[in-house]
N, CA, C and O atoms as CSV, one atom per row, in Angstrom:
chain,resi,resn,atom,element,x,y,z
A,1,MET,N,N,0.802,-1.088,0.041
A,1,MET,CA,C,-0.432,0.273,0.238
A,1,MET,C,C,0.971,1.298,-0.209
A,1,MET,O,O,2.043,1.134,0.373
A,2,SER,N,N,0.840,2.139,-1.081
A,2,SER,CA,C,1.235,3.305,-0.872
A,2,SER,C,C,0.602,4.690,-0.421
A,2,SER,O,O,-0.375,5.075,-1.064
A,3,PHE,N,N,1.097,5.520,0.688
A,3,PHE,CA,C,0.623,6.824,1.032
A,3,PHE,C,C,0.877,8.270,-0.122
A,3,PHE,O,O,0.269,9.339,-0.157
A,4,ASN,N,N,1.431,8.023,-0.539
A,4,ASN,CA,C,2.057,8.872,-1.926
A,4,ASN,C,C,3.098,8.007,-2.377
A,4,ASN,O,O,3.513,6.966,-1.867
A,5,GLU,N,N,3.595,8.838,-3.825
A,5,GLU,CA,C,4.698,8.085,-4.056
A,5,GLU,C,C,5.926,8.159,-3.565
A,5,GLU,O,O,6.789,7.830,-4.379
A,6,ASN,N,N,6.430,8.577,-2.186
A,6,ASN,CA,C,7.304,8.506,-1.835
A,6,ASN,C,C,7.601,7.536,-0.440
A,6,ASN,O,O,8.734,7.194,-0.100
A,7,THR,N,N,6.132,7.106,0.413
A,7,THR,CA,C,5.787,6.025,1.410
A,7,THR,C,C,5.390,4.797,0.746
A,7,THR,O,O,4.802,4.717,-0.333
A,8,ARG,N,N,5.765,3.860,1.489
A,8,ARG,CA,C,5.086,2.495,1.151
A,8,ARG,C,C,4.949,1.847,2.279
A,8,ARG,O,O,5.773,2.239,3.105
A,9,VAL,N,N,4.133,0.872,2.735
A,9,VAL,CA,C,3.407,0.285,3.766
A,9,VAL,C,C,3.373,-0.893,3.353
A,9,VAL,O,O,2.783,-1.231,2.326
A,10,ASN,N,N,4.066,-1.735,4.181
A,10,ASN,CA,C,3.385,-3.381,3.789
A,10,ASN,C,C,3.096,-4.120,5.039
A,10,ASN,O,O,3.733,-3.784,6.037
A,11,ALA,N,N,2.019,-5.310,5.158
A,11,ALA,CA,C,1.745,-5.998,6.202
A,11,ALA,C,C,1.891,-7.410,5.861
A,11,ALA,O,O,1.722,-7.719,4.681
A,12,ALA,N,N,2.152,-8.229,6.634
A,12,ALA,CA,C,2.051,-9.494,6.472
A,12,ALA,C,C,1.690,-10.580,7.825
A,12,ALA,O,O,2.320,-10.636,8.881
A,13,LEU,N,N,0.542,-11.364,7.452
A,13,LEU,CA,C,0.507,-12.211,8.699
A,13,LEU,C,C,1.012,-13.732,8.297
A,13,LEU,O,O,0.536,-14.204,7.265
A,14,PHE,N,N,1.843,-14.434,8.972
A,14,PHE,CA,C,2.295,-15.733,8.751
A,14,PHE,C,C,1.903,-17.089,10.002
A,14,PHE,O,O,1.405,-16.811,11.092
A,15,ARG,N,N,2.107,-17.959,9.745
A,15,ARG,CA,C,2.342,-19.035,10.137
A,15,ARG,C,C,2.823,-20.202,9.740
A,15,ARG,O,O,2.335,-20.792,8.776
A,16,THR,N,N,3.862,-20.684,10.452
A,16,THR,CA,C,4.656,-21.959,10.134
A,16,THR,C,C,4.299,-22.868,11.492
A,16,THR,O,O,3.870,-22.623,12.619
A,17,VAL,N,N,4.758,-24.169,10.682
A,17,VAL,CA,C,4.324,-25.221,11.745
A,17,VAL,C,C,5.681,-26.104,11.168
A,17,VAL,O,O,6.032,-26.381,10.022
A,18,THR,N,N,6.220,-26.385,12.390
A,18,THR,CA,C,7.510,-27.266,12.181
A,18,THR,C,C,7.749,-28.357,12.730
A,18,THR,O,O,7.700,-28.399,13.959
A,19,ALA,N,N,8.109,-29.674,11.893
A,19,ALA,CA,C,8.312,-30.731,12.666
A,19,ALA,C,C,9.729,-31.367,12.617
A,19,ALA,O,O,10.320,-31.474,11.542
A,20,ASN,N,N,10.226,-31.756,13.699
A,20,ASN,CA,C,11.362,-32.129,13.769
A,20,ASN,C,C,12.717,-31.090,13.463
A,20,ASN,O,O,13.784,-31.338,12.900
A,21,GLU,N,N,12.099,-29.595,14.198
A,21,GLU,CA,C,12.910,-29.344,14.915
A,21,GLU,C,C,14.266,-29.571,16.007
A,21,GLU,O,O,14.212,-30.059,17.135
A,22,ILE,N,N,15.420,-29.075,15.315
A,22,ILE,CA,C,16.747,-29.651,16.078
A,22,ILE,C,C,16.511,-28.618,16.997
A,22,ILE,O,O,15.812,-27.619,16.831
A,23,GLU,N,N,17.490,-29.125,18.486
A,23,GLU,CA,C,17.761,-28.538,19.616
A,23,GLU,C,C,18.948,-28.951,19.484
A,23,GLU,O,O,19.342,-30.042,19.070
A,24,ILE,N,N,19.689,-27.801,19.946
A,24,ILE,CA,C,21.184,-27.612,20.359
A,24,ILE,C,C,21.546,-27.661,21.784
A,24,ILE,O,O,21.063,-26.817,22.538
A,25,ASP,N,N,22.369,-28.591,22.244
A,25,ASP,CA,C,22.636,-28.995,23.348
A,25,ASP,C,C,24.203,-29.109,23.522
A,25,ASP,O,O,24.975,-30.037,23.280
A,26,ILE,N,N,24.479,-27.337,24.225
A,26,ILE,CA,C,25.801,-27.263,24.522
A,26,ILE,C,C,26.561,-27.619,25.857
A,26,ILE,O,O,26.450,-26.833,26.798
A,27,GLY,N,N,27.075,-28.385,25.950
A,27,GLY,CA,C,27.438,-28.168,27.318
A,27,GLY,C,C,28.371,-29.339,27.090
A,27,GLY,O,O,28.230,-30.296,26.328
A,28,GLY,N,N,29.604,-28.974,28.133
A,28,GLY,CA,C,31.227,-30.296,28.283
A,28,GLY,C,C,32.269,-30.309,27.436
A,28,GLY,O,O,33.261,-31.022,27.288
A,29,GLY,N,N,31.559,-28.809,26.612
A,29,GLY,CA,C,33.086,-28.990,25.368
A,29,GLY,C,C,32.455,-29.474,23.841
A,29,GLY,O,O,33.105,-29.502,22.796
A,30,TYR,N,N,31.010,-29.844,24.006
A,30,TYR,CA,C,30.828,-29.968,22.807
A,30,TYR,C,C,29.430,-29.943,22.594
A,30,TYR,O,O,28.798,-29.920,23.651
A,31,SER,N,N,28.644,-29.938,21.411
A,31,SER,CA,C,27.736,-29.906,20.831
A,31,SER,C,C,26.607,-31.184,20.581
A,31,SER,O,O,26.938,-31.951,19.677
A,32,VAL,N,N,25.791,-31.382,21.021
A,32,VAL,CA,C,24.975,-32.546,20.734
A,32,VAL,C,C,23.585,-32.022,19.371
A,32,VAL,O,O,22.905,-31.019,19.583
A,33,TYR,N,N,23.479,-32.464,18.700
A,33,TYR,CA,C,22.271,-31.968,17.886
A,33,TYR,C,C,21.034,-32.863,18.285
A,33,TYR,O,O,21.182,-33.748,19.127
A,34,LYS,N,N,20.271,-32.721,17.908
A,34,LYS,CA,C,19.038,-33.505,18.106
A,34,LYS,C,C,17.496,-33.135,18.153
A,34,LYS,O,O,17.145,-32.046,18.607
A,35,ASN,N,N,16.342,-34.304,17.549
A,35,ASN,CA,C,15.138,-33.652,17.331
A,35,ASN,C,C,14.396,-33.427,18.157
A,35,ASN,O,O,14.493,-33.998,19.244
A,36,ILE,N,N,13.297,-32.406,17.864
A,36,ILE,CA,C,12.583,-32.137,19.015
A,36,ILE,C,C,11.347,-32.768,18.735
A,36,ILE,O,O,10.741,-32.561,17.684
A,37,PRO,N,N,10.899,-33.610,19.723
A,37,PRO,CA,C,9.769,-35.104,19.206
A,37,PRO,C,C,8.058,-34.368,19.105
A,37,PRO,O,O,7.102,-35.102,18.852
A,38,VAL,N,N,7.875,-32.830,19.345
A,38,VAL,CA,C,6.548,-32.395,18.789
A,38,VAL,C,C,6.645,-30.974,17.934
A,38,VAL,O,O,7.616,-30.233,18.084
A,39,ASP,N,N,5.540,-30.651,17.010
A,39,ASP,CA,C,5.540,-29.799,16.286
A,39,ASP,C,C,5.871,-28.300,17.161
A,39,ASP,O,O,5.685,-28.007,18.343
A,40,THR,N,N,6.258,-27.770,16.376
A,40,THR,CA,C,6.051,-25.924,16.933
A,40,THR,C,C,5.556,-25.038,15.913
A,40,THR,O,O,5.856,-25.095,14.720
A,41,THR,N,N,4.914,-24.360,16.364
A,41,THR,CA,C,4.096,-23.161,15.362
A,41,THR,C,C,4.182,-22.079,15.729
A,41,THR,O,O,4.113,-21.745,16.912
A,42,ARG,N,N,4.374,-21.213,14.627
A,42,ARG,CA,C,4.753,-19.871,15.017
A,42,ARG,C,C,3.658,-19.197,14.093
A,42,ARG,O,O,3.498,-19.581,12.935
A,43,ASN,N,N,2.923,-18.193,14.643
A,43,ASN,CA,C,1.824,-17.694,14.428
A,43,ASN,C,C,1.987,-15.720,14.805
A,43,ASN,O,O,1.952,-15.174,15.908
A,44,GLY,N,N,2.167,-15.050,13.363
A,44,GLY,CA,C,2.423,-13.368,13.795
A,44,GLY,C,C,2.526,-12.746,12.623
A,44,GLY,O,O,2.345,-13.206,11.496
A,45,LEU,N,N,2.901,-11.411,13.034
A,45,LEU,CA,C,2.711,-10.169,12.190
A,45,LEU,C,C,3.436,-9.626,12.060
A,45,LEU,O,O,4.035,-9.257,13.071
A,46,GLU,N,N,3.992,-9.108,10.517
A,46,GLU,CA,C,4.975,-8.388,10.236
A,46,GLU,C,C,4.506,-6.676,9.523
A,46,GLU,O,O,3.766,-6.728,8.540
A,47,VAL,N,N,4.865,-5.476,9.940
A,47,VAL,CA,C,4.601,-4.392,9.113
A,47,VAL,C,C,5.777,-3.752,9.093
A,47,VAL,O,O,6.566,-3.713,10.037
A,48,SER,N,N,5.953,-3.116,7.767
A,48,SER,CA,C,7.269,-2.275,7.787
A,48,SER,C,C,6.325,-1.151,6.683
A,48,SER,O,O,5.262,-1.249,6.071
A,49,ILE,N,N,7.645,0.185,6.878
A,49,ILE,CA,C,7.283,1.547,6.155
A,49,ILE,C,C,8.758,1.564,5.789
A,49,ILE,O,O,9.746,1.130,6.382
A,50,ASP,N,N,8.577,2.324,4.399
A,50,ASP,CA,C,9.832,2.714,3.696
A,50,ASP,C,C,9.481,3.767,3.069
A,50,ASP,O,O,8.494,3.572,2.359
A,51,SER,N,N,10.010,5.115,3.036
A,51,SER,CA,C,9.958,6.077,3.012
A,51,SER,C,C,11.181,6.968,2.472
A,51,SER,O,O,12.180,7.070,3.185
A,52,GLN,N,N,11.129,7.569,1.319
A,52,GLN,CA,C,12.340,8.511,0.681
A,52,GLN,C,C,12.012,9.816,1.242
A,52,GLN,O,O,11.049,10.336,0.678
A,53,LEU,N,N,12.553,10.530,2.230
A,53,LEU,CA,C,13.007,11.450,2.195
A,53,LEU,C,C,13.308,12.806,1.537
A,53,LEU,O,O,13.725,12.637,0.391
A,54,PRO,N,N,13.226,14.136,1.908
A,54,PRO,CA,C,14.111,15.213,0.562
A,54,PRO,C,C,15.399,14.906,0.539
A,54,PRO,O,O,15.599,13.809,1.060
A,55,ASN,N,N,16.575,15.553,0.056
A,55,ASN,CA,C,17.836,15.276,0.173
A,55,ASN,C,C,18.439,14.302,0.039
A,55,ASN,O,O,19.560,14.180,0.533
A,56,ASN,N,N,17.746,13.181,-0.791
A,56,ASN,CA,C,18.136,12.114,-1.231
A,56,ASN,C,C,18.623,11.352,0.548
A,56,ASN,O,O,19.819,11.059,0.572
A,57,PHE,N,N,17.860,11.042,1.904
A,57,PHE,CA,C,17.517,10.490,2.660
A,57,PHE,C,C,16.225,9.451,2.706
A,57,PHE,O,O,15.139,9.634,2.156
A,58,GLY,N,N,16.651,8.251,3.550
A,58,GLY,CA,C,15.088,7.769,3.514
A,58,GLY,C,C,14.824,7.141,4.947
A,58,GLY,O,O,15.626,7.408,5.842
A,59,LEU,N,N,14.082,6.579,5.124
A,59,LEU,CA,C,13.525,6.090,6.353
A,59,LEU,C,C,12.964,4.389,6.221
A,59,LEU,O,O,12.375,3.839,5.291
A,60,TYR,N,N,13.280,4.015,7.149
A,60,TYR,CA,C,12.707,2.385,6.953
A,60,TYR,C,C,12.620,1.986,8.266
A,60,TYR,O,O,13.422,2.315,9.140
A,61,GLY,N,N,11.493,1.160,8.443
A,61,GLY,CA,C,11.275,1.025,10.139
A,61,GLY,C,C,10.296,-0.567,9.647
A,61,GLY,O,O,9.505,-0.743,8.721
A,62,ALA,N,N,10.790,-1.503,10.721
A,62,ALA,CA,C,9.973,-2.948,10.894
A,62,ALA,C,C,9.455,-3.250,11.716
A,62,ALA,O,O,10.014,-2.778,12.706
A,63,TYR,N,N,8.455,-3.932,12.029
A,63,TYR,CA,C,7.968,-4.463,13.466
A,63,TYR,C,C,7.781,-6.182,13.339
A,63,TYR,O,O,7.213,-6.459,12.283
A,64,THR,N,N,7.983,-6.890,13.822
A,64,THR,CA,C,7.486,-8.457,13.990
A,64,THR,C,C,6.647,-8.633,14.958
A,64,THR,O,O,6.603,-7.526,15.493
A,65,HIS,N,N,5.841,-9.435,15.612
A,65,HIS,CA,C,5.467,-10.106,16.448
A,65,HIS,C,C,4.979,-11.157,15.978
A,65,HIS,O,O,4.181,-11.239,15.044
A,66,MET,N,N,5.636,-12.380,16.877
A,66,MET,CA,C,5.499,-13.532,16.865
A,66,MET,C,C,5.159,-14.128,18.086
A,66,MET,O,O,5.523,-13.705,19.184
A,67,ASP,N,N,4.592,-14.926,17.925
A,67,ASP,CA,C,4.207,-16.197,19.050
A,67,ASP,C,C,4.024,-17.545,18.793
A,67,ASP,O,O,3.149,-18.014,18.065
A,68,ALA,N,N,5.039,-18.282,19.532
A,68,ALA,CA,C,5.570,-19.821,19.049
A,68,ALA,C,C,5.408,-20.310,20.332
A,68,ALA,O,O,5.554,-19.881,21.476
A,69,LYS,N,N,5.034,-21.417,19.757
A,69,LYS,CA,C,4.739,-22.668,21.159
A,69,LYS,C,C,4.733,-24.106,20.510
A,69,LYS,O,O,4.389,-24.540,19.411
A,70,PHE,N,N,5.332,-24.731,21.809
A,70,PHE,CA,C,5.643,-26.217,21.340
A,70,PHE,C,C,3.946,-27.139,21.386
A,70,PHE,O,O,3.020,-26.779,22.114
A,71,SER,N,N,3.893,-28.201,20.545
A,71,SER,CA,C,2.497,-28.737,20.651
A,71,SER,C,C,2.614,-29.352,21.472
A,71,SER,O,O,1.519,-29.822,21.783
A,72,GLY,N,N,3.519,-29.731,22.200
A,72,GLY,CA,C,3.407,-30.993,23.554
A,72,GLY,C,C,4.820,-30.723,24.319
A,72,GLY,O,O,5.681,-29.907,23.991
A,73,THR,N,N,4.836,-31.864,25.720
A,73,THR,CA,C,5.681,-31.785,26.005
A,73,THR,C,C,7.115,-32.399,26.165
A,73,THR,O,O,6.816,-33.515,26.589
A,74,PHE,N,N,8.581,-32.374,26.089
A,74,PHE,CA,C,8.973,-32.748,26.083
A,74,PHE,C,C,10.783,-32.956,26.711
A,74,PHE,O,O,11.308,-31.854,26.872
A,75,ASN,N,N,11.348,-33.681,26.920
A,75,ASN,CA,C,12.890,-32.851,27.879
A,75,ASN,C,C,13.551,-32.844,27.201
A,75,ASN,O,O,13.885,-33.827,26.539
A,76,SER,N,N,14.036,-31.624,27.097
A,76,SER,CA,C,15.704,-31.047,26.760
A,76,SER,C,C,17.039,-31.681,27.443
A,76,SER,O,O,17.252,-31.510,28.643
A,77,THR,N,N,17.700,-32.235,26.823
A,77,THR,CA,C,19.105,-32.370,28.055
A,77,THR,C,C,19.624,-31.138,28.317
A,77,THR,O,O,20.498,-31.306,29.167
A,78,SER,N,N,19.533,-29.902,28.005
A,78,SER,CA,C,20.253,-29.032,28.748
A,78,SER,C,C,19.602,-27.979,29.157
A,78,SER,O,O,20.270,-26.963,29.344
A,79,LEU,N,N,17.964,-27.933,29.435
A,79,LEU,CA,C,17.070,-27.136,29.721
A,79,LEU,C,C,16.080,-28.174,30.911
A,79,LEU,O,O,15.709,-27.827,32.032
A,80,GLY,N,N,15.883,-29.241,30.358
A,80,GLY,CA,C,15.107,-30.118,31.882
A,80,GLY,C,C,13.610,-30.256,30.625
A,80,GLY,O,O,13.799,-30.263,29.408
A,81,GLN,N,N,12.393,-30.339,31.184
A,81,GLN,CA,C,11.471,-30.387,30.579
A,81,GLN,C,C,10.896,-29.308,30.253
A,81,GLN,O,O,11.011,-28.270,30.906
A,82,ILE,N,N,10.069,-29.448,28.991
A,82,ILE,CA,C,9.748,-27.950,28.008
A,82,ILE,C,C,8.054,-27.861,28.316
A,82,ILE,O,O,7.648,-28.320,27.249
A,83,ASN,N,N,7.317,-27.678,28.794
A,83,ASN,CA,C,6.050,-27.833,28.721
A,83,ASN,C,C,5.327,-26.917,27.301
A,83,ASN,O,O,5.670,-25.830,26.837
A,84,SER,N,N,4.254,-27.826,26.888
A,84,SER,CA,C,3.633,-27.466,25.450
A,84,SER,C,C,2.816,-25.645,25.845
A,84,SER,O,O,2.304,-25.417,26.941
A,85,GLY,N,N,2.853,-24.981,25.134
A,85,GLY,CA,C,2.661,-23.171,24.743
A,85,GLY,C,C,3.238,-22.402,24.925
A,85,GLY,O,O,2.898,-21.275,24.565
């Protein structure tokens, strides 16, 4: 959407569901990677504005709000029990 020829606003809604996401356990001088046994859901909104100002200056800003949740409870090697939601 354009307010005028110099300013543009964008907005996006998103939803991502990830299966088999990878957890990283860092400890003891080495890293261990393993799959998380539950799905992860991310819902969100992103808004940005881009404007060309006088004297060859520009202004850009963006904001993202995201809500991420696990679909169930699982045990993390480094963090212990992780609850859903």
